[in-house]
Biopython code that builds the backbone (N, CA, C, O; Angstrom):
import numpy as np
from Bio.PDB.StructureBuilder import StructureBuilder

atoms = [
    (1, "UNK", "N", (10.348, 8.066, -17.661)),
    (1, "UNK", "CA", (10.141, 6.969, -17.064)),
    (1, "UNK", "C", (11.653, 6.077, -16.889)),
    (1, "UNK", "O", (12.493, 6.039, -17.788)),
    (2, "UNK", "N", (11.770, 5.549, -15.873)),
    (2, "UNK", "CA", (12.964, 4.957, -15.575)),
    (2, "UNK", "C", (12.891, 3.463, -16.019)),
    (2, "UNK", "O", (11.994, 2.783, -15.520)),
    (3, "UNK", "N", (13.738, 2.896, -16.896)),
    (3, "UNK", "CA", (13.735, 1.562, -17.272)),
    (3, "UNK", "C", (15.026, 1.023, -17.494)),
    (3, "UNK", "O", (15.880, 1.724, -18.037)),
    (4, "UNK", "N", (15.287, -0.213, -17.119)),
    (4, "UNK", "CA", (16.556, -0.848, -17.336)),
    (4, "UNK", "C", (16.241, -2.337, -17.836)),
    (4, "UNK", "O", (15.234, -2.936, -17.460)),
    (5, "UNK", "N", (17.096, -2.837, -18.635)),
    (5, "UNK", "CA", (16.969, -4.189, -19.284)),
    (5, "UNK", "C", (16.839, -5.230, -18.024)),
    (5, "UNK", "O", (17.419, -5.081, -16.949)),
    (6, "UNK", "N", (16.123, -6.118, -18.304)),
    (6, "UNK", "CA", (15.892, -7.284, -17.324)),
    (6, "UNK", "C", (17.110, -7.870, -16.833)),
    (6, "UNK", "O", (17.168, -8.320, -15.689)),
    (7, "UNK", "N", (18.227, -7.898, -17.737)),
    (7, "UNK", "CA", (19.572, -8.633, -17.274)),
    (7, "UNK", "C", (20.308, -7.635, -16.435)),
    (7, "UNK", "O", (21.368, -8.028, -15.949)),
    (8, "UNK", "N", (19.968, -6.552, -16.214)),
    (8, "UNK", "CA", (20.842, -5.572, -15.397)),
    (8, "UNK", "C", (20.688, -5.930, -13.930)),
    (8, "UNK", "O", (19.559, -6.099, -13.468)),
    (9, "UNK", "N", (21.762, -6.053, -13.187)),
    (9, "UNK", "CA", (21.851, -6.259, -11.874)),
    (9, "UNK", "C", (21.435, -4.890, -11.026)),
    (9, "UNK", "O", (21.910, -3.813, -11.384)),
    (10, "UNK", "N", (20.662, -4.956, -10.054)),
    (10, "UNK", "CA", (20.456, -3.753, -9.125)),
    (10, "UNK", "C", (21.052, -4.131, -7.662)),
    (10, "UNK", "O", (20.708, -5.142, -7.050)),
    (11, "UNK", "N", (21.991, -3.182, -7.187)),
    (11, "UNK", "CA", (22.186, -3.296, -5.781)),
    (11, "UNK", "C", (21.919, -2.164, -5.047)),
    (11, "UNK", "O", (22.237, -1.076, -5.526)),
    (12, "UNK", "N", (21.413, -2.223, -4.015)),
    (12, "UNK", "CA", (20.877, -1.175, -2.935)),
    (12, "UNK", "C", (21.798, -1.201, -1.862)),
    (12, "UNK", "O", (21.820, -2.197, -1.140)),
    (13, "UNK", "N", (22.647, -0.145, -1.628)),
    (13, "UNK", "CA", (23.531, 0.082, -0.429)),
    (13, "UNK", "C", (22.526, 0.169, 0.873)),
    (13, "UNK", "O", (21.659, 1.035, 0.985)),
    (14, "UNK", "N", (22.758, -0.767, 1.744)),
    (14, "UNK", "CA", (21.938, -0.580, 2.954)),
    (14, "UNK", "C", (22.364, 0.498, 3.897)),
    (14, "UNK", "O", (21.544, 1.140, 4.554)),
    (15, "UNK", "N", (23.561, 0.677, 3.952)),
    (15, "UNK", "CA", (24.163, 1.894, 4.764)),
    (15, "UNK", "C", (24.006, 3.134, 4.024)),
    (15, "UNK", "O", (24.170, 3.194, 2.805)),
    (16, "UNK", "N", (23.667, 4.190, 4.802)),
    (16, "UNK", "CA", (23.468, 5.391, 4.241)),
    (16, "UNK", "C", (24.671, 6.044, 3.551)),
    (16, "UNK", "O", (25.796, 5.705, 3.917)),
    (17, "UNK", "N", (24.516, 6.969, 2.566)),
    (17, "UNK", "CA", (25.669, 7.640, 1.953)),
    (17, "UNK", "C", (25.463, 8.947, 1.965)),
    (17, "UNK", "O", (24.323, 9.404, 1.878)),
    (18, "UNK", "N", (26.687, 9.816, 2.091)),
    (18, "UNK", "CA", (26.636, 11.389, 1.977)),
    (18, "UNK", "C", (26.117, 11.675, 0.653)),
    (18, "UNK", "O", (26.744, 11.267, -0.324)),
    (19, "UNK", "N", (25.124, 12.278, 0.522)),
    (19, "UNK", "CA", (24.289, 12.583, -0.757)),
    (19, "UNK", "C", (25.143, 13.766, -1.485)),
    (19, "UNK", "O", (24.846, 14.088, -2.636)),
    (20, "UNK", "N", (26.114, 14.348, -0.853)),
    (20, "UNK", "CA", (26.962, 15.333, -1.454)),
    (20, "UNK", "C", (27.796, 14.612, -2.609)),
    (20, "UNK", "O", (28.155, 15.277, -3.581)),
    (21, "UNK", "N", (28.103, 13.262, -2.507)),
    (21, "UNK", "CA", (28.921, 12.564, -3.311)),
    (21, "UNK", "C", (28.403, 12.613, -4.707)),
    (21, "UNK", "O", (27.200, 12.624, -4.964)),
    (22, "UNK", "N", (29.355, 12.643, -5.606)),
    (22, "UNK", "CA", (28.919, 12.695, -7.078)),
    (22, "UNK", "C", (29.554, 11.495, -7.792)),
    (22, "UNK", "O", (29.695, 10.472, -7.123)),
    (23, "UNK", "N", (29.941, 11.498, -9.032)),
    (23, "UNK", "CA", (30.494, 10.363, -9.749)),
    (23, "UNK", "C", (31.472, 9.635, -9.108)),
    (23, "UNK", "O", (31.377, 8.416, -8.969)),
    (24, "UNK", "N", (32.645, 10.450, -8.604)),
    (24, "UNK", "CA", (33.785, 9.574, -8.001)),
    (24, "UNK", "C", (33.557, 8.995, -6.852)),
    (24, "UNK", "O", (34.015, 7.887, -6.575)),
    (25, "UNK", "N", (32.753, 9.756, -5.991)),
    (25, "UNK", "CA", (32.514, 9.378, -4.471)),
    (25, "UNK", "C", (31.554, 8.137, -4.467)),
    (25, "UNK", "O", (31.731, 7.232, -3.652)),
    (26, "UNK", "N", (30.465, 8.100, -5.451)),
    (26, "UNK", "CA", (29.600, 7.021, -5.687)),
    (26, "UNK", "C", (30.289, 5.701, -6.094)),
    (26, "UNK", "O", (30.036, 4.589, -5.629)),
    (27, "UNK", "N", (31.359, 6.059, -7.201)),
    (27, "UNK", "CA", (31.912, 4.963, -7.678)),
    (27, "UNK", "C", (32.772, 4.470, -6.561)),
    (27, "UNK", "O", (32.645, 3.264, -6.350)),
    (28, "UNK", "N", (33.551, 5.056, -5.853)),
    (28, "UNK", "CA", (34.322, 4.563, -4.640)),
    (28, "UNK", "C", (33.411, 3.821, -3.703)),
    (28, "UNK", "O", (33.714, 2.699, -3.299)),
    (29, "UNK", "N", (32.340, 4.406, -3.364)),
    (29, "UNK", "CA", (31.330, 3.571, -2.436)),
    (29, "UNK", "C", (30.975, 2.208, -2.968)),
    (29, "UNK", "O", (30.976, 1.204, -2.256)),
    (30, "UNK", "N", (30.644, 2.216, -4.369)),
    (30, "UNK", "CA", (30.316, 0.877, -4.940)),
    (30, "UNK", "C", (31.345, -0.100, -4.896)),
    (30, "UNK", "O", (31.052, -1.295, -4.925)),
    (31, "UNK", "N", (32.549, 0.296, -4.828)),
    (31, "UNK", "CA", (33.694, -0.627, -4.787)),
    (31, "UNK", "C", (33.990, -1.050, -3.344)),
    (31, "UNK", "O", (34.037, -2.231, -3.002)),
    (32, "UNK", "N", (34.202, 0.064, -2.458)),
    (32, "UNK", "CA", (34.547, -0.237, -1.091)),
    (32, "UNK", "C", (33.362, -0.615, -0.101)),
    (32, "UNK", "O", (33.602, -1.422, 0.797)),
    (33, "UNK", "N", (32.188, -0.106, -0.221)),
    (33, "UNK", "CA", (31.156, -0.408, 0.545)),
    (33, "UNK", "C", (30.462, -1.672, 0.053)),
    (33, "UNK", "O", (30.208, -2.524, 0.904)),
    (34, "UNK", "N", (30.141, -1.889, -1.146)),
    (34, "UNK", "CA", (29.440, -2.817, -1.809)),
    (34, "UNK", "C", (30.298, -3.958, -2.379)),
    (34, "UNK", "O", (29.755, -5.037, -2.619)),
    (35, "UNK", "N", (31.592, -3.779, -2.606)),
    (35, "UNK", "CA", (32.428, -4.799, -3.011)),
    (35, "UNK", "C", (32.231, -5.122, -4.390)),
    (35, "UNK", "O", (32.469, -6.270, -4.765)),
    (36, "UNK", "N", (31.832, -4.267, -5.181)),
    (36, "UNK", "CA", (31.347, -4.593, -6.662)),
    (36, "UNK", "C", (32.137, -3.463, -7.561)),
    (36, "UNK", "O", (32.498, -2.342, -7.204)),
    (37, "UNK", "N", (32.277, -4.040, -8.709)),
    (37, "UNK", "CA", (33.033, -3.188, -9.666)),
    (37, "UNK", "C", (32.087, -2.550, -10.698)),
    (37, "UNK", "O", (31.483, -3.226, -11.530)),
    (38, "UNK", "N", (31.994, -1.243, -10.602)),
    (38, "UNK", "CA", (30.907, -0.408, -11.281)),
    (38, "UNK", "C", (30.953, -0.677, -12.791)),
    (38, "UNK", "O", (29.939, -0.424, -13.442)),
    (39, "UNK", "N", (31.982, -1.141, -13.374)),
    (39, "UNK", "CA", (32.071, -1.342, -14.693)),
    (39, "UNK", "C", (31.643, -2.556, -15.210)),
    (39, "UNK", "O", (31.917, -2.928, -16.351)),
    (40, "UNK", "N", (30.891, -3.272, -14.308)),
    (40, "UNK", "CA", (30.354, -4.619, -14.688)),
    (40, "UNK", "C", (29.003, -4.349, -15.121)),
    (40, "UNK", "O", (28.346, -5.366, -15.344)),
    (41, "UNK", "N", (28.399, -3.213, -15.305)),
    (41, "UNK", "CA", (27.176, -2.858, -15.774)),
    (41, "UNK", "C", (25.948, -2.968, -14.853)),
    (41, "UNK", "O", (24.827, -3.096, -15.345)),
    (42, "UNK", "N", (26.147, -2.918, -13.493)),
    (42, "UNK", "CA", (25.154, -2.960, -12.342)),
    (42, "UNK", "C", (24.766, -1.579, -12.176)),
    (42, "UNK", "O", (25.493, -0.635, -12.488)),
    (43, "UNK", "N", (23.604, -1.473, -11.677)),
    (43, "UNK", "CA", (22.959, -0.201, -11.126)),
    (43, "UNK", "C", (23.237, -0.157, -9.682)),
    (43, "UNK", "O", (22.923, -1.129, -8.994)),
    (44, "UNK", "N", (23.808, 0.899, -9.141)),
    (44, "UNK", "CA", (24.097, 1.095, -7.629)),
    (44, "UNK", "C", (23.087, 2.038, -6.976)),
    (44, "UNK", "O", (23.075, 3.183, -7.428)),
    (45, "UNK", "N", (22.369, 1.790, -6.138)),
    (45, "UNK", "CA", (21.430, 2.689, -5.406)),
    (45, "UNK", "C", (21.952, 3.055, -4.132)),
    (45, "UNK", "O", (22.439, 2.180, -3.416)),
    (46, "UNK", "N", (21.903, 4.427, -3.709)),
    (46, "UNK", "CA", (22.377, 4.745, -2.526)),
    (46, "UNK", "C", (21.420, 5.827, -2.103)),
    (46, "UNK", "O", (20.907, 6.572, -2.937)),
    (47, "UNK", "N", (21.114, 5.943, -0.484)),
    (47, "UNK", "CA", (20.187, 6.744, -0.028)),
    (47, "UNK", "C", (20.990, 7.495, 1.097)),
    (47, "UNK", "O", (22.114, 7.159, 1.467)),
    (48, "UNK", "N", (20.261, 8.568, 1.599)),
    (48, "UNK", "CA", (20.693, 9.256, 2.713)),
    (48, "UNK", "C", (20.147, 8.520, 3.997)),
    (48, "UNK", "O", (19.413, 7.541, 3.868)),
    (49, "UNK", "N", (20.486, 8.967, 5.147)),
    (49, "UNK", "CA", (19.958, 8.316, 6.244)),
    (49, "UNK", "C", (18.600, 8.419, 6.547)),
    (49, "UNK", "O", (18.166, 7.548, 7.301)),
    (50, "UNK", "N", (17.805, 9.287, 6.137)),
    (50, "UNK", "CA", (16.475, 9.498, 6.163)),
    (50, "UNK", "C", (15.566, 8.915, 5.242)),
    (50, "UNK", "O", (14.338, 8.938, 5.326)),
    (51, "UNK", "N", (16.417, 8.269, 4.154)),
    (51, "UNK", "CA", (15.784, 7.732, 2.910)),
    (51, "UNK", "C", (14.796, 8.538, 2.234)),
    (51, "UNK", "O", (13.746, 8.067, 1.798)),
    (52, "UNK", "N", (15.178, 9.942, 2.131)),
    (52, "UNK", "CA", (14.363, 10.854, 1.311)),
    (52, "UNK", "C", (15.028, 11.141, 0.031)),
    (52, "UNK", "O", (14.417, 11.682, -0.890)),
    (53, "UNK", "N", (16.187, 10.814, -0.047)),
    (53, "UNK", "CA", (16.970, 11.069, -1.091)),
    (53, "UNK", "C", (17.603, 9.769, -1.797)),
    (53, "UNK", "O", (18.001, 8.834, -1.103)),
    (54, "UNK", "N", (17.675, 9.743, -3.106)),
    (54, "UNK", "CA", (18.209, 8.478, -3.813)),
    (54, "UNK", "C", (19.049, 8.768, -4.988)),
    (54, "UNK", "O", (18.666, 9.528, -5.877)),
    (55, "UNK", "N", (20.258, 8.138, -5.004)),
    (55, "UNK", "CA", (21.048, 8.348, -6.062)),
    (55, "UNK", "C", (21.381, 7.142, -6.726)),
    (55, "UNK", "O", (21.776, 6.232, -5.998)),
    (56, "UNK", "N", (21.303, 6.903, -8.102)),
    (56, "UNK", "CA", (21.721, 5.746, -8.686)),
    (56, "UNK", "C", (22.919, 6.025, -9.571)),
    (56, "UNK", "O", (23.086, 7.065, -10.208)),
    (57, "UNK", "N", (23.703, 5.022, -9.541)),
    (57, "UNK", "CA", (25.088, 5.185, -10.462)),
    (57, "UNK", "C", (25.229, 4.007, -11.448)),
    (57, "UNK", "O", (25.357, 2.849, -11.053)),
    (58, "UNK", "N", (25.203, 4.308, -12.572)),
    (58, "UNK", "CA", (25.245, 3.348, -13.708)),
    (58, "UNK", "C", (26.355, 3.469, -14.756)),
    (58, "UNK", "O", (26.461, 4.576, -15.284)),
    (59, "UNK", "N", (27.153, 2.555, -15.118)),
    (59, "UNK", "CA", (28.014, 2.548, -16.166)),
    (59, "UNK", "C", (27.411, 1.935, -17.392)),
    (59, "UNK", "O", (27.080, 0.750, -17.373)),
    (60, "UNK", "N", (27.249, 2.684, -18.464)),
    (60, "UNK", "CA", (26.545, 2.191, -19.547)),
    (60, "UNK", "C", (27.605, 1.667, -20.707)),
    (60, "UNK", "O", (27.239, 1.251, -21.806)),
    (61, "UNK", "N", (28.804, 1.748, -20.329)),
    (61, "UNK", "CA", (29.898, 1.177, -21.518)),
    (61, "UNK", "C", (30.573, 2.382, -21.954)),
    (61, "UNK", "O", (31.727, 2.255, -22.363)),
    (62, "UNK", "N", (30.062, 3.487, -21.934)),
    (62, "UNK", "CA", (30.574, 4.708, -22.606)),
    (62, "UNK", "C", (30.924, 5.921, -21.650)),
    (62, "UNK", "O", (31.679, 6.852, -21.932)),
    (63, "UNK", "N", (30.201, 5.725, -20.412)),
    (63, "UNK", "CA", (30.253, 6.735, -19.449)),
    (63, "UNK", "C", (29.464, 6.394, -18.119)),
    (63, "UNK", "O", (28.813, 5.355, -18.015)),
    (64, "UNK", "N", (29.562, 7.323, -17.120)),
    (64, "UNK", "CA", (28.904, 7.062, -15.973)),
    (64, "UNK", "C", (27.677, 7.875, -15.877)),
    (64, "UNK", "O", (27.690, 9.046, -16.256)),
    (65, "UNK", "N", (26.618, 7.324, -15.391)),
    (65, "UNK", "CA", (25.249, 8.101, -15.178)),
    (65, "UNK", "C", (25.158, 8.256, -13.555)),
    (65, "UNK", "O", (25.591, 7.396, -12.788)),
    (66, "UNK", "N", (24.572, 9.402, -13.161)),
    (66, "UNK", "CA", (24.364, 9.463, -11.777)),
    (66, "UNK", "C", (22.895, 10.062, -11.917)),
    (66, "UNK", "O", (22.740, 11.154, -12.463)),
    (67, "UNK", "N", (21.879, 9.376, -11.446)),
    (67, "UNK", "CA", (20.452, 9.892, -11.353)),
    (67, "UNK", "C", (20.144, 10.080, -10.017)),
    (67, "UNK", "O", (20.537, 9.337, -9.117)),
    (68, "UNK", "N", (19.361, 11.180, -9.851)),
    (68, "UNK", "CA", (18.995, 11.509, -8.303)),
    (68, "UNK", "C", (17.442, 11.873, -8.328)),
    (68, "UNK", "O", (16.838, 12.316, -9.305)),
    (69, "UNK", "N", (16.935, 11.614, -7.126)),
    (69, "UNK", "CA", (15.629, 11.801, -6.805)),
    (69, "UNK", "C", (15.476, 12.333, -5.426)),
    (69, "UNK", "O", (16.068, 11.728, -4.532)),
    (70, "UNK", "N", (14.767, 13.376, -5.128)),
    (70, "UNK", "CA", (14.476, 13.981, -3.818)),
    (70, "UNK", "C", (13.026, 13.781, -3.455)),
    (70, "UNK", "O", (12.225, 14.330, -4.212)),
    (71, "UNK", "N", (12.548, 13.113, -2.459)),
    (71, "UNK", "CA", (11.109, 13.006, -2.140)),
    (71, "UNK", "C", (10.696, 14.295, -1.398)),
    (71, "UNK", "O", (11.400, 14.754, -0.498)),
    (72, "UNK", "N", (9.612, 14.833, -1.769)),
    (72, "UNK", "CA", (8.942, 15.961, -1.022)),
    (72, "UNK", "C", (8.296, 15.545, 0.185)),
    (72, "UNK", "O", (8.182, 16.353, 1.106)),
    (73, "UNK", "N", (7.828, 14.286, 0.293)),
    (73, "UNK", "CA", (7.039, 13.743, 1.378)),
    (73, "UNK", "C", (7.382, 12.148, 1.367)),
    (73, "UNK", "O", (7.567, 11.497, 0.339)),
    (74, "UNK", "N", (7.432, 11.651, 2.666)),
    (74, "UNK", "CA", (7.596, 10.178, 2.640)),
    (74, "UNK", "C", (9.046, 9.756, 2.570)),
    (74, "UNK", "O", (9.954, 10.584, 2.645)),
    (75, "UNK", "N", (9.250, 8.482, 2.429)),
    (75, "UNK", "CA", (10.520, 7.772, 2.327)),
    (75, "UNK", "C", (10.556, 6.753, 1.390)),
    (75, "UNK", "O", (9.545, 6.160, 1.014)),
    (76, "UNK", "N", (11.775, 6.504, 0.964)),
    (76, "UNK", "CA", (11.921, 5.178, 0.115)),
    (76, "UNK", "C", (11.899, 3.942, 1.027)),
    (76, "UNK", "O", (12.470, 3.936, 2.118)),
    (77, "UNK", "N", (11.248, 2.945, 0.558)),
    (77, "UNK", "CA", (11.021, 1.775, 1.257)),
    (77, "UNK", "C", (11.464, 0.381, 0.567)),
    (77, "UNK", "O", (10.821, 0.025, -0.421)),
    (78, "UNK", "N", (12.372, -0.309, 0.965)),
    (78, "UNK", "CA", (12.510, -1.828, 0.410)),
    (78, "UNK", "C", (12.540, -2.951, 1.301)),
    (78, "UNK", "O", (12.656, -2.781, 2.515)),
    (79, "UNK", "N", (12.453, -3.971, 0.836)),
    (79, "UNK", "CA", (12.365, -5.141, 1.862)),
    (79, "UNK", "C", (13.617, -5.324, 2.549)),
    (79, "UNK", "O", (14.707, -5.082, 2.029)),
    (80, "UNK", "N", (13.445, -5.780, 3.792)),
    (80, "UNK", "CA", (14.614, -6.076, 4.818)),
    (80, "UNK", "C", (15.575, -7.267, 4.027)),
    (80, "UNK", "O", (14.992, -8.072, 3.301)),
    (81, "UNK", "N", (16.692, -7.328, 4.151)),
    (81, "UNK", "CA", (17.462, -8.351, 3.772)),
    (81, "UNK", "C", (17.164, -9.613, 4.580)),
    (81, "UNK", "O", (16.761, -9.393, 5.722)),
    (82, "UNK", "N", (17.276, -10.814, 4.236)),
    (82, "UNK", "CA", (17.139, -12.054, 5.080)),
    (82, "UNK", "C", (18.224, -12.219, 6.093)),
    (82, "UNK", "O", (17.974, -12.888, 7.096)),
    (83, "UNK", "N", (19.253, -11.749, 5.957)),
    (83, "UNK", "CA", (20.376, -11.768, 6.943)),
    (83, "UNK", "C", (21.239, -10.489, 6.882)),
    (83, "UNK", "O", (21.101, -9.694, 5.953)),
    (84, "UNK", "N", (22.048, -10.313, 7.784)),
    (84, "UNK", "CA", (22.918, -8.979, 7.862)),
    (84, "UNK", "C", (23.671, -8.924, 6.635)),
    (84, "UNK", "O", (24.465, -9.827, 6.370)),
    (85, "UNK", "N", (23.509, -8.028, 5.927)),
    (85, "UNK", "CA", (24.085, -7.724, 4.582)),
    (85, "UNK", "C", (24.372, -6.278, 4.385)),
    (85, "UNK", "O", (23.640, -5.423, 4.883)),
    (86, "UNK", "N", (25.426, -5.982, 3.667)),
    (86, "UNK", "CA", (25.719, -4.552, 3.333)),
    (86, "UNK", "C", (24.933, -4.171, 1.978)),
    (86, "UNK", "O", (24.848, -2.991, 1.637)),
    (87, "UNK", "N", (24.420, -5.104, 1.296)),
    (87, "UNK", "CA", (23.759, -4.684, 0.011)),
    (87, "UNK", "C", (22.567, -5.554, -0.104)),
    (87, "UNK", "O", (22.404, -6.574, 0.564)),
    (88, "UNK", "N", (21.633, -5.031, -1.109)),
    (88, "UNK", "CA", (20.392, -5.924, -1.315)),
    (88, "UNK", "C", (20.302, -5.853, -2.662)),
    (88, "UNK", "O", (20.456, -4.755, -3.197)),
    (89, "UNK", "N", (20.036, -7.017, -3.449)),
    (89, "UNK", "CA", (19.981, -7.152, -4.875)),
    (89, "UNK", "C", (18.476, -7.115, -5.175)),
    (89, "UNK", "O", (17.690, -7.805, -4.525)),
    (90, "UNK", "N", (18.098, -6.331, -6.129)),
    (90, "UNK", "CA", (16.705, -6.260, -6.587)),
    (90, "UNK", "C", (16.832, -6.398, -8.042)),
    (90, "UNK", "O", (17.877, -6.266, -8.680)),
    (91, "UNK", "N", (15.544, -6.706, -8.556)),
    (91, "UNK", "CA", (15.272, -6.723, -9.989)),
    (91, "UNK", "C", (14.986, -5.423, -10.477)),
    (91, "UNK", "O", (14.601, -4.563, -9.685)),
    (92, "UNK", "N", (15.136, -5.156, -11.765)),
    (92, "UNK", "CA", (14.847, -3.754, -12.313)),
    (92, "UNK", "C", (13.286, -3.485, -12.108)),
    (92, "UNK", "O", (12.952, -2.339, -11.808)),
    (93, "UNK", "N", (12.363, -4.422, -12.244)),
    (93, "UNK", "CA", (11.056, -4.194, -11.924)),
    (93, "UNK", "C", (10.725, -3.738, -10.394)),
    (93, "UNK", "O", (9.845, -2.909, -10.161)),
    (94, "UNK", "N", (11.392, -4.260, -9.521)),
    (94, "UNK", "CA", (11.356, -3.843, -7.970)),
    (94, "UNK", "C", (11.901, -2.397, -7.788)),
    (94, "UNK", "O", (11.379, -1.521, -7.099)),
    (95, "UNK", "N", (12.937, -2.307, -8.458)),
    (95, "UNK", "CA", (13.327, -0.655, -8.330)),
    (95, "UNK", "C", (12.497, 0.223, -8.834)),
    (95, "UNK", "O", (12.325, 1.306, -8.274)),
    (96, "UNK", "N", (11.836, -0.128, -10.011)),
    (96, "UNK", "CA", (10.850, 0.728, -10.596)),
    (96, "UNK", "C", (9.619, 1.060, -9.549)),
    (96, "UNK", "O", (9.166, 2.172, -9.279)),
    (97, "UNK", "N", (9.246, -0.113, -9.084)),
    (97, "UNK", "CA", (8.072, -0.047, -8.077)),
    (97, "UNK", "C", (8.480, 0.898, -6.812)),
    (97, "UNK", "O", (7.693, 1.739, -6.377)),
    (98, "UNK", "N", (9.663, 0.707, -6.308)),
    (98, "UNK", "CA", (10.135, 1.492, -5.279)),
    (98, "UNK", "C", (10.312, 3.029, -5.490)),
    (98, "UNK", "O", (9.984, 3.892, -4.677)),
    (99, "UNK", "N", (10.842, 3.217, -6.621)),
    (99, "UNK", "CA", (10.986, 4.720, -7.177)),
    (99, "UNK", "C", (9.554, 5.473, -7.415)),
    (99, "UNK", "O", (9.393, 6.691, -7.353)),
    (100, "UNK", "N", (8.642, 4.589, -7.674)),
    (100, "UNK", "CA", (7.312, 4.884, -8.088)),
    (100, "UNK", "C", (6.435, 5.036, -6.652)),
    (100, "UNK", "O", (5.277, 5.451, -6.705)),
    (101, "UNK", "N", (6.969, 4.726, -5.555)),
    (101, "UNK", "CA", (6.166, 4.920, -4.375)),
    (101, "UNK", "C", (5.488, 3.633, -3.946)),
    (101, "UNK", "O", (4.685, 3.696, -3.016)),
    (102, "UNK", "N", (5.711, 2.591, -4.476)),
    (102, "UNK", "CA", (5.006, 1.185, -4.051)),
    (102, "UNK", "C", (5.757, 0.695, -2.926)),
    (102, "UNK", "O", (6.987, 0.651, -2.943)),
    (103, "UNK", "N", (5.002, 0.295, -1.867)),
    (103, "UNK", "CA", (5.561, -0.324, -0.791)),
    (103, "UNK", "C", (5.631, -1.987, -1.098)),
    (103, "UNK", "O", (4.545, -2.561, -1.180)),
    (104, "UNK", "N", (6.626, -2.627, -1.238)),
    (104, "UNK", "CA", (6.724, -3.910, -1.687)),
    (104, "UNK", "C", (6.232, -4.977, -0.585)),
    (104, "UNK", "O", (5.890, -6.121, -0.887)),
    (105, "UNK", "N", (6.235, -4.512, 0.616)),
    (105, "UNK", "CA", (5.661, -5.301, 1.746)),
    (105, "UNK", "C", (4.115, -5.595, 1.516)),
    (105, "UNK", "O", (3.618, -6.721, 1.535)),
    (106, "UNK", "N", (3.525, -4.560, 1.325)),
    (106, "UNK", "CA", (2.111, -4.615, 1.146)),
    (106, "UNK", "C", (1.430, -4.562, -0.308)),
    (106, "UNK", "O", (0.238, -4.798, -0.505)),
    (107, "UNK", "N", (2.331, -4.230, -1.260)),
    (107, "UNK", "CA", (2.157, -3.904, -2.750)),
    (107, "UNK", "C", (1.028, -3.036, -2.799)),
    (107, "UNK", "O", (0.008, -3.335, -3.420)),
    (108, "UNK", "N", (1.163, -2.030, -2.202)),
    (108, "UNK", "CA", (0.153, -0.829, -2.264)),
    (108, "UNK", "C", (1.068, 0.528, -2.350)),
    (108, "UNK", "O", (2.231, 0.541, -1.948)),
    (109, "UNK", "N", (0.446, 1.617, -2.893)),
    (109, "UNK", "CA", (1.080, 2.827, -3.093)),
    (109, "UNK", "C", (1.093, 3.391, -1.565)),
    (109, "UNK", "O", (0.151, 3.263, -0.783)),
    (110, "UNK", "N", (2.257, 4.002, -1.295)),
    (110, "UNK", "CA", (2.383, 4.742, 0.063)),
    (110, "UNK", "C", (1.521, 5.828, 0.061)),
    (110, "UNK", "O", (1.441, 6.424, -1.013)),
    (111, "UNK", "N", (0.767, 6.296, 1.112)),
    (111, "UNK", "CA", (-0.220, 7.307, 1.239)),
    (111, "UNK", "C", (0.355, 8.571, 0.547)),
    (111, "UNK", "O", (-0.265, 9.191, -0.318)),
    (112, "UNK", "N", (1.725, 8.939, 1.046)),
    (112, "UNK", "CA", (2.300, 10.071, 0.564)),
    (112, "UNK", "C", (2.525, 10.228, -0.976)),
    (112, "UNK", "O", (2.836, 11.314, -1.464)),
    (113, "UNK", "N", (2.348, 9.070, -1.733)),
    (113, "UNK", "CA", (2.628, 9.180, -3.227)),
    (113, "UNK", "C", (1.457, 8.998, -3.938)),
    (113, "UNK", "O", (1.518, 8.920, -5.165)),
    (114, "UNK", "N", (0.300, 8.911, -3.305)),
    (114, "UNK", "CA", (-0.919, 8.832, -4.219)),
    (114, "UNK", "C", (-1.190, 10.005, -5.036)),
    (114, "UNK", "O", (-1.137, 11.121, -4.519)),
    (115, "UNK", "N", (-1.486, 9.847, -6.310)),
    (115, "UNK", "CA", (-1.679, 11.005, -7.183)),
    (115, "UNK", "C", (-3.130, 11.402, -7.218)),
    (115, "UNK", "O", (-4.018, 10.552, -7.161)),
    (116, "UNK", "N", (-3.365, 12.640, -7.308)),
    (116, "UNK", "CA", (-4.676, 13.292, -7.367)),
    (116, "UNK", "C", (-5.284, 13.029, -8.799)),
    (116, "UNK", "O", (-4.581, 13.280, -9.778)),
    (117, "UNK", "N", (-6.427, 12.585, -8.945)),
    (117, "UNK", "CA", (-7.109, 12.290, -10.214)),
    (117, "UNK", "C", (-7.660, 13.703, -10.716)),
    (117, "UNK", "O", (-8.170, 14.442, -9.873)),
    (118, "UNK", "N", (-7.591, 14.065, -11.890)),
    (118, "UNK", "CA", (-8.037, 15.213, -12.410)),
    (118, "UNK", "C", (-8.909, 14.956, -13.633)),
    (118, "UNK", "O", (-9.408, 15.900, -14.244)),
]
sb = StructureBuilder()
sb.init_structure("model")
sb.init_model(0)
sb.init_chain("A")
sb.init_seg("    ")
for serial, (resi, resn, name, xyz) in enumerate(atoms, 1):
    if name == "N":
        sb.init_residue(resn, " ", resi, " ")
    sb.init_atom(name, np.array(xyz, "f"), 0.0, 1.0, " ", f" {name:<3s}", serial, name[0])
structure = sb.get_structure()
């Protein structure tokens, strides 16, 4: 389960990023593309052009975390920003819903993410 404290800021990069980037490349993207300092304790979300892969960069005070998820079906979806922006700020709860396959526009599970009941 993915969980962050309520006080953590979450930034989603709206421009796609090369998913071959690791710690240093994502750190640089957070600084140059988003204009944020990764050492301030925020979580930075990056996706590929198709939005089928997601990487999170997080500085916990002692080191850098990179978390990755690749979808087998469907795409990650998040609300469009209200104006032309390079990043979108989300709450930790919204990020958890998105990663769990919930479409925030309709507040429903995306069809590709529904789980079979056993």
